[in-house]
mmJSON file of the N, C-alpha and C atoms, coordinates in Angstrom:
{"data_MODEL":{"atom_site":{
"group_PDB":["ATOM","ATOM","ATOM","ATOM","ATOM","ATOM","ATOM","ATOM","ATOM","ATOM","ATOM","ATOM","ATOM","ATOM","ATOM","ATOM","ATOM","ATOM","ATOM","ATOM","ATOM","ATOM","ATOM","ATOM","ATOM","ATOM","ATOM","ATOM","ATOM","ATOM","ATOM","ATOM","ATOM","ATOM","ATOM","ATOM","ATOM","ATOM","ATOM","ATOM","ATOM","ATOM","ATOM","ATOM","ATOM","ATOM","ATOM","ATOM","ATOM","ATOM","ATOM","ATOM","ATOM","ATOM","ATOM","ATOM","ATOM","ATOM","ATOM","ATOM","ATOM","ATOM","ATOM","ATOM","ATOM","ATOM","ATOM","ATOM","ATOM","ATOM","ATOM","ATOM","ATOM","ATOM","ATOM","ATOM","ATOM","ATOM","ATOM","ATOM","ATOM","ATOM","ATOM","ATOM","ATOM","ATOM","ATOM","ATOM","ATOM","ATOM","ATOM","ATOM","ATOM","ATOM","ATOM","ATOM","ATOM","ATOM","ATOM","ATOM","ATOM","ATOM","ATOM","ATOM","ATOM","ATOM","ATOM","ATOM","ATOM","ATOM","ATOM","ATOM","ATOM","ATOM","ATOM","ATOM","ATOM","ATOM","ATOM","ATOM","ATOM","ATOM","ATOM","ATOM","ATOM","ATOM","ATOM","ATOM","ATOM","ATOM","ATOM","ATOM","ATOM","ATOM","ATOM","ATOM","ATOM","ATOM","ATOM","ATOM","ATOM","ATOM","ATOM","ATOM","ATOM","ATOM","ATOM","ATOM","ATOM","ATOM","ATOM","ATOM","ATOM"],
"id":[1,2,3,4,5,6,7,8,9,10,11,12,13,14,15,16,17,18,19,20,21,22,23,24,25,26,27,28,29,30,31,32,33,34,35,36,37,38,39,40,41,42,43,44,45,46,47,48,49,50,51,52,53,54,55,56,57,58,59,60,61,62,63,64,65,66,67,68,69,70,71,72,73,74,75,76,77,78,79,80,81,82,83,84,85,86,87,88,89,90,91,92,93,94,95,96,97,98,99,100,101,102,103,104,105,106,107,108,109,110,111,112,113,114,115,116,117,118,119,120,121,122,123,124,125,126,127,128,129,130,131,132,133,134,135,136,137,138,139,140,141,142,143,144,145,146,147,148,149,150,151,152,153],
"type_symbol":["N","C","C","N","C","C","N","C","C","N","C","C","N","C","C","N","C","C","N","C","C","N","C","C","N","C","C","N","C","C","N","C","C","N","C","C","N","C","C","N","C","C","N","C","C","N","C","C","N","C","C","N","C","C","N","C","C","N","C","C","N","C","C","N","C","C","N","C","C","N","C","C","N","C","C","N","C","C","N","C","C","N","C","C","N","C","C","N","C","C","N","C","C","N","C","C","N","C","C","N","C","C","N","C","C","N","C","C","N","C","C","N","C","C","N","C","C","N","C","C","N","C","C","N","C","C","N","C","C","N","C","C","N","C","C","N","C","C","N","C","C","N","C","C","N","C","C","N","C","C","N","C","C"],
"label_atom_id":["N","CA","C","N","CA","C","N","CA","C","N","CA","C","N","CA","C","N","CA","C","N","CA","C","N","CA","C","N","CA","C","N","CA","C","N","CA","C","N","CA","C","N","CA","C","N","CA","C","N","CA","C","N","CA","C","N","CA","C","N","CA","C","N","CA","C","N","CA","C","N","CA","C","N","CA","C","N","CA","C","N","CA","C","N","CA","C","N","CA","C","N","CA","C","N","CA","C","N","CA","C","N","CA","C","N","CA","C","N","CA","C","N","CA","C","N","CA","C","N","CA","C","N","CA","C","N","CA","C","N","CA","C","N","CA","C","N","CA","C","N","CA","C","N","CA","C","N","CA","C","N","CA","C","N","CA","C","N","CA","C","N","CA","C","N","CA","C","N","CA","C","N","CA","C","N","CA","C"],
"label_alt_id":[null,null,null,null,null,null,null,null,null,null,null,null,null,null,null,null,null,null,null,null,null,null,null,null,null,null,null,null,null,null,null,null,null,null,null,null,null,null,null,null,null,null,null,null,null,null,null,null,null,null,null,null,null,null,null,null,null,null,null,null,null,null,null,null,null,null,null,null,null,null,null,null,null,null,null,null,null,null,null,null,null,null,null,null,null,null,null,null,null,null,null,null,null,null,null,null,null,null,null,null,null,null,null,null,null,null,null,null,null,null,null,null,null,null,null,null,null,null,null,null,null,null,null,null,null,null,null,null,null,null,null,null,null,null,null,null,null,null,null,null,null,null,null,null,null,null,null,null,null,null,null,null,null],
"label_comp_id":["MET","MET","MET","VAL","VAL","VAL","ALA","ALA","ALA","SER","SER","SER","TYR","TYR","TYR","MET","MET","MET","GLN","GLN","GLN","LYS","LYS","LYS","VAL","VAL","VAL","LYS","LYS","LYS","VAL","VAL","VAL","PRO","PRO","PRO","SER","SER","SER","ILE","ILE","ILE","TYR","TYR","TYR","GLY","GLY","GLY","PHE","PHE","PHE","PRO","PRO","PRO","VAL","VAL","VAL","GLY","GLY","GLY","HIS","HIS","HIS","SER","SER","SER","ASP","ASP","ASP","PHE","PHE","PHE","ASN","ASN","ASN","LEU","LEU","LEU","ALA","ALA","ALA","LEU","LEU","LEU","PRO","PRO","PRO","ILE","ILE","ILE","GLY","GLY","GLY","VAL","VAL","VAL","LYS","LYS","LYS","ALA","ALA","ALA","ARG","ARG","ARG","ILE","ILE","ILE","ASN","ASN","ASN","ALA","ALA","ALA","ASP","ASP","ASP","GLU","GLU","GLU","LEU","LEU","LEU","LYS","LYS","LYS","LEU","LEU","LEU","SER","SER","SER","ILE","ILE","ILE","LEU","LEU","LEU","GLU","GLU","GLU","SER","SER","SER","ALA","ALA","ALA","VAL","VAL","VAL","ASP","ASP","ASP"],
"label_asym_id":["A","A","A","A","A","A","A","A","A","A","A","A","A","A","A","A","A","A","A","A","A","A","A","A","A","A","A","A","A","A","A","A","A","A","A","A","A","A","A","A","A","A","A","A","A","A","A","A","A","A","A","A","A","A","A","A","A","A","A","A","A","A","A","A","A","A","A","A","A","A","A","A","A","A","A","A","A","A","A","A","A","A","A","A","A","A","A","A","A","A","A","A","A","A","A","A","A","A","A","A","A","A","A","A","A","A","A","A","A","A","A","A","A","A","A","A","A","A","A","A","A","A","A","A","A","A","A","A","A","A","A","A","A","A","A","A","A","A","A","A","A","A","A","A","A","A","A","A","A","A","A","A","A"],
"label_entity_id":["1","1","1","1","1","1","1","1","1","1","1","1","1","1","1","1","1","1","1","1","1","1","1","1","1","1","1","1","1","1","1","1","1","1","1","1","1","1","1","1","1","1","1","1","1","1","1","1","1","1","1","1","1","1","1","1","1","1","1","1","1","1","1","1","1","1","1","1","1","1","1","1","1","1","1","1","1","1","1","1","1","1","1","1","1","1","1","1","1","1","1","1","1","1","1","1","1","1","1","1","1","1","1","1","1","1","1","1","1","1","1","1","1","1","1","1","1","1","1","1","1","1","1","1","1","1","1","1","1","1","1","1","1","1","1","1","1","1","1","1","1","1","1","1","1","1","1","1","1","1","1","1","1"],
"label_seq_id":[1,1,1,2,2,2,3,3,3,4,4,4,5,5,5,6,6,6,7,7,7,8,8,8,9,9,9,10,10,10,11,11,11,12,12,12,13,13,13,14,14,14,15,15,15,16,16,16,17,17,17,18,18,18,19,19,19,20,20,20,21,21,21,22,22,22,23,23,23,24,24,24,25,25,25,26,26,26,27,27,27,28,28,28,29,29,29,30,30,30,31,31,31,32,32,32,33,33,33,34,34,34,35,35,35,36,36,36,37,37,37,38,38,38,39,39,39,40,40,40,41,41,41,42,42,42,43,43,43,44,44,44,45,45,45,46,46,46,47,47,47,48,48,48,49,49,49,50,50,50,51,51,51],
"pdbx_PDB_ins_code":[null,null,null,null,null,null,null,null,null,null,null,null,null,null,null,null,null,null,null,null,null,null,null,null,null,null,null,null,null,null,null,null,null,null,null,null,null,null,null,null,null,null,null,null,null,null,null,null,null,null,null,null,null,null,null,null,null,null,null,null,null,null,null,null,null,null,null,null,null,null,null,null,null,null,null,null,null,null,null,null,null,null,null,null,null,null,null,null,null,null,null,null,null,null,null,null,null,null,null,null,null,null,null,null,null,null,null,null,null,null,null,null,null,null,null,null,null,null,null,null,null,null,null,null,null,null,null,null,null,null,null,null,null,null,null,null,null,null,null,null,null,null,null,null,null,null,null,null,null,null,null,null,null],
"Cartn_x":[-6.924,-6.683,-6.609,-7.541,-7.545,-6.298,-5.936,-4.743,-3.495,-3.372,-2.217,-2.131,-3.259,-3.282,-2.948,-3.546,-3.339,-1.889,-1.22,0.194,1.028,0.655,1.392,1.237,0.049,-0.184,0.178,0.452,0.937,0.024,-1.246,-2.195,-2.856,-3.284,-3.941,-5.219,-5.482,-6.703,-7.105,-8.373,-8.875,-9.773,-9.875,-10.777,-11.307,-12.327,-12.992,-13.965,-14.283,-15.171,-16.615,-17.532,-18.905,-19.74,-19.422,-20.2,-20.522,-21.551,-21.861,-23.141,-23.176,-24.385,-24.321,-24.66,-24.688,-25.812,-26.069,-27.146,-26.872,-25.642,-25.264,-24.264,-24.596,-23.626,-23.803,-22.734,-22.717,-22.69,-23.3,-23.24,-21.847,-21.211,-19.879,-19.946,-19.917,-20.044,-18.836,-19.094,-18.043,-17.779,-16.507,-16.14,-16.017,-16.013,-15.827,-14.43,-13.956,-12.66,-12.796,-11.79,-11.79,-10.363,-10.252,-8.931,-8.897,-7.826,-7.608,-6.503,-6.776,-5.773,-5.513,-4.434,-4.13,-3.747,-3.147,-2.757,-3.971,-5.022,-6.234,-7.329,-7.046,-8.033,-9.312,-9.146,-10.255,-10.381,-11.615,-11.92,-12.806,-12.394,-13.172,-13.613,-14.899,-15.431,-15.33,-14.645,-14.321,-15.273,-16.181,-17.131,-18.457,-19.481,-20.813,-20.894,-21.662,-21.847,-22.977,-23.751,-24.86,-24.754,-25.305,-25.31,-26.546],
"Cartn_y":[2.668,2.399,0.885,0.134,-1.315,-1.941,-1.541,-2.1,-1.832,-0.655,-0.31,-1.213,-1.435,-2.294,-3.737,-4.243,-5.641,-5.904,-4.944,-5.113,-5.258,-4.563,-4.631,-5.982,-6.568,-7.842,-9.04,-8.801,-9.817,-11.04,-10.785,-11.854,-11.57,-12.621,-12.391,-11.58,-10.712,-9.907,-9.46,-9.151,-8.552,-7.386,-6.404,-5.289,-4.798,-3.976,-3.545,-4.617,-5.58,-6.685,-6.2,-6.619,-6.1,-6.695,-6.337,-6.749,-5.509,-5.587,-4.457,-3.758,-2.465,-1.663,-0.939,-1.657,-1.047,-1.683,-1.154,-1.698,-3.143,-3.464,-4.835,-5.321,-6.403,-6.981,-8.488,-9.165,-10.616,-11.024,-12.159,-12.698,-13.275,-12.869,-13.355,-14.003,-15.342,-16.019,-15.751,-15.641,-15.394,-16.682,-17.007,-18.16,-19.463,-19.401,-20.614,-20.609,-21.779,-21.868,-21.336,-20.57,-19.988,-19.951,-19.789,-19.691,-18.429,-17.656,-16.475,-16.798,-16.626,-16.783,-15.392,-14.768,-13.399,-13.315,-14.383,-14.365,-14.322,-15.038,-15.095,-14.149,-13.399,-12.507,-13.273,-14.395,-15.304,-15.639,-15.644,-16.083,-17.308,-18.405,-19.645,-19.966,-20.179,-20.611,-22.138,-22.714,-24.129,-25.002,-24.4,-25.193,-24.461,-25.196,-24.622,-23.667,-22.62,-21.655,-22.078,-23.069,-23.552,-25.067,-25.566,-27.024,-27.658],
"Cartn_z":[2.799,4.185,4.432,3.867,4.058,3.456,2.245,1.59,2.415,2.975,3.799,5.029,5.692,6.876,6.514,5.449,5.076,4.666,4.085,3.751,5.02,6.053,7.318,8.003,7.954,8.635,7.761,6.493,5.556,5.453,5.191,4.919,3.568,2.871,1.578,1.753,0.819,0.883,-0.513,-0.66,-1.889,-1.501,-2.363,-2.117,-3.452,-3.402,-4.622,-5.127,-4.266,-4.588,-4.455,-5.348,-5.303,-4.163,-2.938,-1.769,-0.957,-0.164,0.704,0.302,0.517,0.312,-1.025,-2.086,-3.411,-4.218,-5.407,-6.236,-6.631,-6.965,-7.307,-6.277,-5.592,-4.663,-4.6,-4.274,-4.163,-2.7,-2.41,-1.047,-0.822,0.239,0.566,1.942,1.997,3.294,4.189,5.472,6.451,7.226,7.422,8.227,7.458,6.121,5.33,4.706,4.323,3.651,2.234,1.822,0.479,-0.044,-1.35,-1.981,-2.839,-2.705,-3.536,-4.524,-5.822,-6.862,-7.435,-6.994,-7.408,-8.876,-9.412,-10.829,-11.749,-11.368,-12.179,-11.677,-10.604,-9.986,-9.67,-8.957,-8.714,-7.233,-6.739,-5.373,-5.484,-4.855,-4.865,-3.439,-3.246,-1.95,-1.939,-0.949,-0.942,-0.128,0.617,1.391,1.489,1.851,1.973,3.165,3.013,4.102,5.033,4.626,5.453,5.615,6.699,6.926,6.344],
"occupancy":[1.0,1.0,1.0,1.0,1.0,1.0,1.0,1.0,1.0,1.0,1.0,1.0,1.0,1.0,1.0,1.0,1.0,1.0,1.0,1.0,1.0,1.0,1.0,1.0,1.0,1.0,1.0,1.0,1.0,1.0,1.0,1.0,1.0,1.0,1.0,1.0,1.0,1.0,1.0,1.0,1.0,1.0,1.0,1.0,1.0,1.0,1.0,1.0,1.0,1.0,1.0,1.0,1.0,1.0,1.0,1.0,1.0,1.0,1.0,1.0,1.0,1.0,1.0,1.0,1.0,1.0,1.0,1.0,1.0,1.0,1.0,1.0,1.0,1.0,1.0,1.0,1.0,1.0,1.0,1.0,1.0,1.0,1.0,1.0,1.0,1.0,1.0,1.0,1.0,1.0,1.0,1.0,1.0,1.0,1.0,1.0,1.0,1.0,1.0,1.0,1.0,1.0,1.0,1.0,1.0,1.0,1.0,1.0,1.0,1.0,1.0,1.0,1.0,1.0,1.0,1.0,1.0,1.0,1.0,1.0,1.0,1.0,1.0,1.0,1.0,1.0,1.0,1.0,1.0,1.0,1.0,1.0,1.0,1.0,1.0,1.0,1.0,1.0,1.0,1.0,1.0,1.0,1.0,1.0,1.0,1.0,1.0,1.0,1.0,1.0,1.0,1.0,1.0],
"B_iso_or_equiv":[0.0,0.0,0.0,0.0,0.0,0.0,0.0,0.0,0.0,0.0,0.0,0.0,0.0,0.0,0.0,0.0,0.0,0.0,0.0,0.0,0.0,0.0,0.0,0.0,0.0,0.0,0.0,0.0,0.0,0.0,0.0,0.0,0.0,0.0,0.0,0.0,0.0,0.0,0.0,0.0,0.0,0.0,0.0,0.0,0.0,0.0,0.0,0.0,0.0,0.0,0.0,0.0,0.0,0.0,0.0,0.0,0.0,0.0,0.0,0.0,0.0,0.0,0.0,0.0,0.0,0.0,0.0,0.0,0.0,0.0,0.0,0.0,0.0,0.0,0.0,0.0,0.0,0.0,0.0,0.0,0.0,0.0,0.0,0.0,0.0,0.0,0.0,0.0,0.0,0.0,0.0,0.0,0.0,0.0,0.0,0.0,0.0,0.0,0.0,0.0,0.0,0.0,0.0,0.0,0.0,0.0,0.0,0.0,0.0,0.0,0.0,0.0,0.0,0.0,0.0,0.0,0.0,0.0,0.0,0.0,0.0,0.0,0.0,0.0,0.0,0.0,0.0,0.0,0.0,0.0,0.0,0.0,0.0,0.0,0.0,0.0,0.0,0.0,0.0,0.0,0.0,0.0,0.0,0.0,0.0,0.0,0.0,0.0,0.0,0.0,0.0,0.0,0.0],
"pdbx_formal_charge":[null,null,null,null,null,null,null,null,null,null,null,null,null,null,null,null,null,null,null,null,null,null,null,null,null,null,null,null,null,null,null,null,null,null,null,null,null,null,null,null,null,null,null,null,null,null,null,null,null,null,null,null,null,null,null,null,null,null,null,null,null,null,null,null,null,null,null,null,null,null,null,null,null,null,null,null,null,null,null,null,null,null,null,null,null,null,null,null,null,null,null,null,null,null,null,null,null,null,null,null,null,null,null,null,null,null,null,null,null,null,null,null,null,null,null,null,null,null,null,null,null,null,null,null,null,null,null,null,null,null,null,null,null,null,null,null,null,null,null,null,null,null,null,null,null,null,null,null,null,null,null,null,null],
"auth_seq_id":[1,1,1,2,2,2,3,3,3,4,4,4,5,5,5,6,6,6,7,7,7,8,8,8,9,9,9,10,10,10,11,11,11,12,12,12,13,13,13,14,14,14,15,15,15,16,16,16,17,17,17,18,18,18,19,19,19,20,20,20,21,21,21,22,22,22,23,23,23,24,24,24,25,25,25,26,26,26,27,27,27,28,28,28,29,29,29,30,30,30,31,31,31,32,32,32,33,33,33,34,34,34,35,35,35,36,36,36,37,37,37,38,38,38,39,39,39,40,40,40,41,41,41,42,42,42,43,43,43,44,44,44,45,45,45,46,46,46,47,47,47,48,48,48,49,49,49,50,50,50,51,51,51],
"auth_comp_id":["MET","MET","MET","VAL","VAL","VAL","ALA","ALA","ALA","SER","SER","SER","TYR","TYR","TYR","MET","MET","MET","GLN","GLN","GLN","LYS","LYS","LYS","VAL","VAL","VAL","LYS","LYS","LYS","VAL","VAL","VAL","PRO","PRO","PRO","SER","SER","SER","ILE","ILE","ILE","TYR","TYR","TYR","GLY","GLY","GLY","PHE","PHE","PHE","PRO","PRO","PRO","VAL","VAL","VAL","GLY","GLY","GLY","HIS","HIS","HIS","SER","SER","SER","ASP","ASP","ASP","PHE","PHE","PHE","ASN","ASN","ASN","LEU","LEU","LEU","ALA","ALA","ALA","LEU","LEU","LEU","PRO","PRO","PRO","ILE","ILE","ILE","GLY","GLY","GLY","VAL","VAL","VAL","LYS","LYS","LYS","ALA","ALA","ALA","ARG","ARG","ARG","ILE","ILE","ILE","ASN","ASN","ASN","ALA","ALA","ALA","ASP","ASP","ASP","GLU","GLU","GLU","LEU","LEU","LEU","LYS","LYS","LYS","LEU","LEU","LEU","SER","SER","SER","ILE","ILE","ILE","LEU","LEU","LEU","GLU","GLU","GLU","SER","SER","SER","ALA","ALA","ALA","VAL","VAL","VAL","ASP","ASP","ASP"],
"auth_asym_id":["A","A","A","A","A","A","A","A","A","A","A","A","A","A","A","A","A","A","A","A","A","A","A","A","A","A","A","A","A","A","A","A","A","A","A","A","A","A","A","A","A","A","A","A","A","A","A","A","A","A","A","A","A","A","A","A","A","A","A","A","A","A","A","A","A","A","A","A","A","A","A","A","A","A","A","A","A","A","A","A","A","A","A","A","A","A","A","A","A","A","A","A","A","A","A","A","A","A","A","A","A","A","A","A","A","A","A","A","A","A","A","A","A","A","A","A","A","A","A","A","A","A","A","A","A","A","A","A","A","A","A","A","A","A","A","A","A","A","A","A","A","A","A","A","A","A","A","A","A","A","A","A","A"],
"auth_atom_id":["N","CA","C","N","CA","C","N","CA","C","N","CA","C","N","CA","C","N","CA","C","N","CA","C","N","CA","C","N","CA","C","N","CA","C","N","CA","C","N","CA","C","N","CA","C","N","CA","C","N","CA","C","N","CA","C","N","CA","C","N","CA","C","N","CA","C","N","CA","C","N","CA","C","N","CA","C","N","CA","C","N","CA","C","N","CA","C","N","CA","C","N","CA","C","N","CA","C","N","CA","C","N","CA","C","N","CA","C","N","CA","C","N","CA","C","N","CA","C","N","CA","C","N","CA","C","N","CA","C","N","CA","C","N","CA","C","N","CA","C","N","CA","C","N","CA","C","N","CA","C","N","CA","C","N","CA","C","N","CA","C","N","CA","C","N","CA","C","N","CA","C","N","CA","C","N","CA","C"],
"pdbx_PDB_model_num":[1,1,1,1,1,1,1,1,1,1,1,1,1,1,1,1,1,1,1,1,1,1,1,1,1,1,1,1,1,1,1,1,1,1,1,1,1,1,1,1,1,1,1,1,1,1,1,1,1,1,1,1,1,1,1,1,1,1,1,1,1,1,1,1,1,1,1,1,1,1,1,1,1,1,1,1,1,1,1,1,1,1,1,1,1,1,1,1,1,1,1,1,1,1,1,1,1,1,1,1,1,1,1,1,1,1,1,1,1,1,1,1,1,1,1,1,1,1,1,1,1,1,1,1,1,1,1,1,1,1,1,1,1,1,1,1,1,1,1,1,1,1,1,1,1,1,1,1,1,1,1,1,1]
}}}
């Protein structure tokens, strides 16, 4: 469902990322600059999430 919506709005997106309510999850800051490299399957956080 998410992939279908994101294709319609034509913005970069990733899914299947280990965040959320599971045994293993990573902290994913909201509202910071980030870069998605689809060729390398890489997400880079470009700024600090805290001041």
